[in-house]
N, CA, C and O atoms as CSV, one atom per row, in Angstrom:
chain,resi,resn,atom,element,x,y,z
A,1,MET,N,N,141.310,137.705,66.173
A,1,MET,CA,C,142.920,138.491,64.875
A,1,MET,C,C,144.709,138.390,65.172
A,1,MET,O,O,145.581,138.905,65.872
A,2,PRO,N,N,144.487,137.114,63.868
A,2,PRO,CA,C,145.610,136.563,63.881
A,2,PRO,C,C,146.776,136.954,62.846
A,2,PRO,O,O,146.925,136.644,61.664
A,3,ARG,N,N,147.671,137.870,63.849
A,3,ARG,CA,C,148.744,138.870,63.005
A,3,ARG,C,C,149.678,138.438,62.698
A,3,ARG,O,O,150.341,137.870,63.566
A,4,TYR,N,N,150.095,138.485,61.568
A,4,TYR,CA,C,151.805,137.683,61.442
A,4,TYR,C,C,153.430,137.922,61.353
A,4,TYR,O,O,154.103,137.780,60.333
A,5,ILE,N,N,153.785,138.215,62.313
A,5,ILE,CA,C,155.345,139.409,62.143
A,5,ILE,C,C,156.340,138.577,61.401
A,5,ILE,O,O,157.068,137.863,62.090
A,6,GLY,N,N,156.438,138.564,60.524
A,6,GLY,CA,C,157.286,137.284,59.416
A,6,GLY,C,C,156.264,135.781,59.203
A,6,GLY,O,O,155.154,135.506,58.747
A,7,SER,N,N,157.466,135.038,59.871
A,7,SER,CA,C,156.396,133.841,59.579
A,7,SER,C,C,156.646,133.112,60.849
A,7,SER,O,O,156.517,131.889,60.899
A,8,ALA,N,N,157.227,134.281,62.541
A,8,ALA,CA,C,156.327,133.825,63.201
A,8,ALA,C,C,154.759,133.967,63.602
A,8,ALA,O,O,154.352,134.973,63.022
A,9,PRO,N,N,153.855,133.456,64.251
A,9,PRO,CA,C,152.056,133.982,65.112
A,9,PRO,C,C,153.316,135.144,66.532
A,9,PRO,O,O,154.439,135.455,66.929
A,10,VAL,N,N,152.076,135.244,66.626
A,10,VAL,CA,C,152.447,136.807,67.255
A,10,VAL,C,C,152.661,136.064,68.805
A,10,VAL,O,O,153.739,136.034,69.398
A,11,GLY,N,N,151.750,135.650,69.161
A,11,GLY,CA,C,151.677,133.892,69.759
A,11,GLY,C,C,153.415,134.181,70.693
A,11,GLY,O,O,153.915,134.700,71.691
A,12,THR,N,N,153.776,133.267,69.254
A,12,THR,CA,C,155.268,133.376,69.541
A,12,THR,C,C,156.326,134.692,70.480
A,12,THR,O,O,156.701,134.540,71.643
A,13,HIS,N,N,156.655,136.018,69.539
A,13,HIS,CA,C,156.542,137.466,70.034
A,13,HIS,C,C,156.655,137.588,70.686
A,13,HIS,O,O,157.760,137.932,71.105
A,14,LEU,N,N,155.216,137.360,71.714
A,14,LEU,CA,C,154.106,137.389,72.840
A,14,LEU,C,C,155.302,136.899,73.670
A,14,LEU,O,O,156.149,137.791,73.674
A,15,PHE,N,N,155.663,135.926,74.308
A,15,PHE,CA,C,156.407,134.875,75.084
A,15,PHE,C,C,157.167,135.477,74.802
A,15,PHE,O,O,157.781,135.821,75.812
A,16,GLU,N,N,157.829,136.133,73.400
A,16,GLU,CA,C,159.224,136.083,73.394
A,16,GLU,C,C,159.050,137.399,74.712
A,16,GLU,O,O,159.435,137.343,75.880
A,17,LEU,N,N,158.457,138.328,74.115
A,17,LEU,CA,C,158.206,140.162,75.294
A,17,LEU,C,C,158.278,139.773,76.416
A,17,LEU,O,O,159.193,139.991,77.210
A,18,GLY,N,N,157.002,138.959,76.637
A,18,GLY,CA,C,157.032,138.109,78.466
A,18,GLY,C,C,158.513,137.403,78.969
A,18,GLY,O,O,158.969,137.456,80.111
A,19,ALA,N,N,159.073,136.785,77.886
A,19,ALA,CA,C,160.574,136.226,79.222
A,19,ALA,C,C,161.368,137.540,79.316
A,19,ALA,O,O,161.991,137.619,80.375
A,20,VAL,N,N,161.554,138.892,78.257
A,20,VAL,CA,C,162.158,139.844,77.755
A,20,VAL,C,C,162.069,140.655,79.237
A,20,VAL,O,O,162.952,140.792,80.084
A,21,LEU,N,N,160.652,141.150,79.232
A,21,LEU,CA,C,160.073,141.965,80.757
A,21,LEU,C,C,160.875,141.365,81.678
A,21,LEU,O,O,161.752,142.015,82.248
A,22,LEU,N,N,160.608,139.686,81.999
A,22,LEU,CA,C,161.004,139.179,83.296
A,22,LEU,C,C,162.115,139.604,83.550
A,22,LEU,O,O,162.670,140.229,84.454
A,23,LEU,N,N,162.459,138.969,82.187
A,23,LEU,CA,C,164.252,139.252,82.102
A,23,LEU,C,C,164.901,140.594,82.960
A,23,LEU,O,O,165.761,140.592,83.840
A,24,GLY,N,N,164.215,141.634,82.408
A,24,GLY,CA,C,164.070,143.362,82.743
A,24,GLY,C,C,163.886,143.301,84.052
A,24,GLY,O,O,164.970,143.142,84.613
A,25,LEU,N,N,162.562,143.383,85.145
A,25,LEU,CA,C,162.030,143.428,85.921
A,25,LEU,C,C,162.990,142.879,87.280
A,25,LEU,O,O,163.205,143.496,88.323
A,26,ASN,N,N,163.600,141.167,86.786
A,26,ASN,CA,C,164.469,140.616,87.564
A,26,ASN,C,C,166.096,141.922,87.433
A,26,ASN,O,O,166.360,142.494,88.490
A,27,LEU,N,N,166.789,142.181,86.491
A,27,LEU,CA,C,167.713,142.945,86.706
A,27,LEU,C,C,167.468,144.514,87.421
A,27,LEU,O,O,168.295,145.272,87.928
A,28,ILE,N,N,165.814,144.680,87.217
A,28,ILE,CA,C,165.850,145.916,88.039
A,28,ILE,C,C,165.180,145.428,89.192
A,28,ILE,O,O,164.671,146.212,89.992
A,29,GLY,N,N,165.153,144.647,89.287
A,29,GLY,CA,C,164.895,143.935,90.937
A,29,GLY,C,C,165.816,144.201,91.961
A,29,GLY,O,O,165.754,144.710,93.080
A,30,THR,N,N,167.308,143.358,90.747
A,30,THR,CA,C,168.516,143.174,92.219
A,30,THR,C,C,169.398,144.298,91.855
A,30,THR,O,O,170.576,144.315,92.211
A,31,ILE,N,N,168.664,145.583,90.896
A,31,ILE,CA,C,169.854,146.995,90.769
A,31,ILE,C,C,169.088,147.394,91.922
A,31,ILE,O,O,169.760,148.273,92.462
A,32,ARG,N,N,167.858,147.174,92.685
A,32,ARG,CA,C,167.069,147.768,93.762
A,32,ARG,C,C,167.886,147.173,95.099
A,32,ARG,O,O,168.418,147.757,96.042
A,33,ILE,N,N,167.747,145.734,94.759
A,33,ILE,CA,C,168.741,146.198,96.294
A,33,ILE,C,C,170.422,145.873,96.891
A,33,ILE,O,O,171.123,145.596,97.865
A,34,ASP,N,N,170.384,146.103,95.737
A,34,ASP,CA,C,172.499,146.424,95.683
A,34,ASP,C,C,172.034,147.952,96.005
A,34,ASP,O,O,172.396,148.561,97.011
A,35,SER,N,N,171.412,148.334,95.274
A,35,SER,CA,C,171.450,149.932,95.632
A,35,SER,C,C,170.655,150.331,97.280
A,35,SER,O,O,171.052,151.264,97.979
A,36,GLY,N,N,169.803,149.654,97.564
A,36,GLY,CA,C,168.952,149.560,98.944
A,36,GLY,C,C,170.362,148.695,99.783
A,36,GLY,O,O,170.231,148.961,100.978
A,37,GLY,N,N,170.956,148.266,99.688
A,37,GLY,CA,C,172.175,147.601,100.051
A,37,GLY,C,C,172.914,148.356,100.347
A,37,GLY,O,O,173.104,148.524,101.551
A,38,LEU,N,N,173.732,149.224,99.272
A,38,LEU,CA,C,174.537,150.143,99.307
A,38,LEU,C,C,173.926,151.561,100.341
A,38,LEU,O,O,174.802,152.091,101.024
A,39,ARG,N,N,172.800,152.027,100.431
A,39,ARG,CA,C,172.170,153.167,101.321
A,39,ARG,C,C,172.183,152.898,102.730
A,39,ARG,O,O,172.373,153.780,103.567
A,40,LYS,N,N,171.970,151.620,103.019
A,40,LYS,CA,C,171.761,150.922,104.579
A,40,LYS,C,C,172.836,151.710,105.346
A,40,LYS,O,O,172.781,152.539,106.254
A,41,ARG,N,N,174.211,150.931,104.381
A,41,ARG,CA,C,176.022,150.108,104.675
A,41,ARG,C,C,175.828,151.957,104.573
A,41,ARG,O,O,176.812,152.688,104.685
């Protein structure tokens, strides 16, 4: 099912979404680590 959003294929958008999700998970992970460290202190 090749779908096109604008001028780029969906694959490109999926790759961008994946990168954004990875960045979001990294931010959530750091926030969890910080909150855990604050709780321990």
